[in-house]
Backbone bond lengths (Angstrom), bond angles and torsions (degrees), N, CA, C in turn:
res aa  C-N    CA-C-N  psi(-1)  N-CA   C-N-CA  omega(-1)  CA-C   N-CA-C  phi
1 M - - - 1.560 - - 1.496 112.20 -
2 E 1.298 117.88 127.35 1.542 122.72 -178.42 1.587 108.61 -71.64
3 T 1.331 110.88 137.03 1.484 116.63 167.97 1.404 110.40 -79.51
4 K 1.424 109.06 135.20 1.421 117.90 -177.71 1.578 105.48 -92.35
5 H 1.284 116.39 125.04 1.449 116.61 177.94 1.513 114.16 -101.28
6 K 1.323 112.69 136.19 1.433 121.87 -167.54 1.576 107.90 -71.20
7 Y 1.281 117.51 -34.65 1.519 121.45 -174.68 1.547 108.06 -113.72
8 P 1.270 122.84 81.37 1.413 128.22 -178.99 1.591 110.16 -62.97
9 N 1.378 115.81 -39.29 1.531 114.50 178.91 1.482 111.59 -64.08
10 L 1.354 121.26 -46.31 1.412 125.37 177.85 1.612 112.50 -59.05
11 E 1.327 116.12 -34.46 1.499 118.65 176.15 1.578 108.16 -75.03
12 A 1.224 120.80 -34.57 1.509 124.52 177.81 1.624 104.39 -64.09
13 E 1.234 116.75 -45.75 1.468 119.55 -175.83 1.552 112.92 -65.81
14 I 1.325 114.85 -41.08 1.400 118.71 172.21 1.557 113.82 -55.42
15 V 1.393 113.91 -41.44 1.446 117.27 -178.91 1.634 112.16 -73.22
16 R 1.433 110.01 -35.86 1.402 114.07 178.63 1.547 113.83 -64.63
17 K 1.259 109.58 -34.18 1.653 113.48 179.95 1.409 110.29 -82.35
18 G 1.354 123.58 -5.84 1.357 127.93 169.17 1.535 107.85 81.13
19 L 1.342 117.90 30.27 1.492 119.13 178.67 1.533 106.83 -102.97
20 T 1.346 110.21 156.41 1.424 121.74 175.57 1.610 100.67 -89.87
21 K 1.335 116.31 163.77 1.387 116.98 176.63 1.432 116.51 -65.01
22 K 1.433 111.21 -32.43 1.521 118.17 178.61 1.512 109.37 -64.18
23 K 1.428 116.69 -42.73 1.476 122.89 -173.15 1.508 108.09 -65.24
24 Y 1.528 111.22 -47.50 1.554 119.34 169.29 1.442 114.86 -44.04
25 G 1.252 113.69 -59.28 1.460 122.34 174.86 1.549 115.84 -41.87
26 E 1.402 105.83 -54.43 1.534 110.28 -177.72 1.527 113.48 -66.10
27 L 1.332 117.42 -28.00 1.432 121.13 -175.84 1.645 109.81 -78.36
28 I 1.242 117.06 -23.37 1.472 119.89 179.26 1.561 109.27 -103.18
29 G 1.238 120.22 -6.96 1.519 125.50 175.00 1.451 112.50 96.00
30 I 1.317 121.83 29.81 1.488 120.65 168.74 1.440 107.07 -93.47
31 E 1.274 119.63 125.91 1.422 130.21 -175.89 1.458 113.88 -72.27
32 Y 1.342 123.08 -42.05 1.474 121.54 -168.76 1.610 106.58 -119.45
33 P 1.205 114.74 139.28 1.563 122.16 -176.96 1.500 112.05 -55.70
34 N 1.443 114.69 -41.09 1.418 114.43 -173.34 1.530 112.02 -71.36
35 K 1.384 116.30 -21.82 1.460 117.66 170.44 1.551 119.85 -63.49
36 V 1.370 111.60 -24.37 1.434 121.79 176.40 1.478 111.39 -68.89
37 S 1.394 117.40 -46.54 1.388 122.52 173.86 1.487 114.34 -62.67
38 S 1.314 118.75 -42.57 1.422 121.51 -176.18 1.616 106.99 -67.03
39 R 1.310 122.29 -32.13 1.374 124.82 169.82 1.545 111.83 -67.36
40 L 1.248 121.95 -47.25 1.472 125.30 -174.98 1.605 107.71 -63.57
41 T 1.239 117.38 -30.84 1.527 127.04 -173.46 1.598 105.36 -87.35
42 G 1.266 114.22 -19.35 1.530 114.84 -174.53 1.310 120.54 90.05
43 K 1.452 118.74 3.02 1.504 122.67 -179.84 1.437 109.80 -70.45
44 T 1.313 119.56 -36.06 1.487 128.08 178.14 1.549 108.31 -117.42
45 K 1.296 116.00 141.12 1.548 121.91 178.93 1.535 109.08 -85.21
46 F 1.272 114.78 139.99 1.422 122.25 173.20 1.530 108.44 -64.66
47 T 1.291 118.80 147.42 1.525 124.34 175.90 1.513 103.65 -87.09
48 L 1.399 109.82 157.94 1.427 114.84 170.64 1.461 123.04 -49.35
49 P 1.386 112.30 -45.14 1.491 116.67 -178.45 1.575 108.01 -71.21
50 E 1.378 115.66 -32.69 1.522 116.12 175.84 1.510 111.08 -63.21
51 I 1.390 115.24 -40.23 1.397 117.50 -178.87 1.610 110.38 -65.78
52 K 1.321 114.99 -50.64 1.526 118.76 178.97 1.531 110.48 -53.61
53 K 1.411 120.93 -42.32 1.457 119.82 -176.72 1.466 109.74 -70.65
54 S 1.382 120.01 -34.15 1.462 121.93 169.19 1.429 117.46 -60.06
55 L 1.321 115.93 -45.06 1.417 116.96 179.06 1.572 114.41 -61.71
56 D 1.424 111.04 -41.09 1.453 122.56 173.84 1.627 112.27 -57.32
57 L 1.287 109.67 -48.87 1.420 115.28 -175.89 1.472 116.49 -64.26
58 F 1.294 115.79 -37.26 1.422 118.79 -172.65 1.658 106.82 -109.44
59 D 1.208 115.90 5.20 1.515 119.18 176.41 1.543 109.50 43.06
60 C 1.279 112.79 54.57 1.446 120.37 173.12 1.526 115.95 -127.05
61 E 1.339 116.16 161.88 1.442 120.75 179.81 1.582 110.92 -80.14
62 F 1.198 115.60 144.43 1.639 117.70 178.94 1.549 111.47 -53.18
63 S 1.231 115.26 -38.61 1.553 116.82 -178.27 1.480 114.89 -62.59
64 Y 1.259 114.42 -32.58 1.520 119.97 178.05 1.527 108.54 -87.06
65 L 1.278 123.58 -52.65 1.434 127.85 -173.62 1.564 110.18 -62.65
66 F 1.283 118.42 -40.48 1.498 119.64 -176.40 1.508 111.37 -108.80
67 K 1.357 116.71 23.12 1.444 118.19 176.52 1.697 105.66 -66.53
68 E 1.286 109.02 136.22 1.625 110.87 -176.56 1.427 107.33 -88.81
69 A 1.300 113.23 151.26 1.565 122.49 179.05 1.560 107.42 -70.78
């Protein structure tokens, strides 16, 4: 069964940038890889610092990057 991601644009930017989910997590300050997946699926909310780092990393607007599926 395929996992539905809540933020498909964020997922696309991770791939476009050539990052693994683990490396993305490291870059925005998430310590454990499974926490990245829980955020992408919407099980856990992103913190404000994680959101800011993601916006800076991908140079995207919030409304695009965190648009829900």
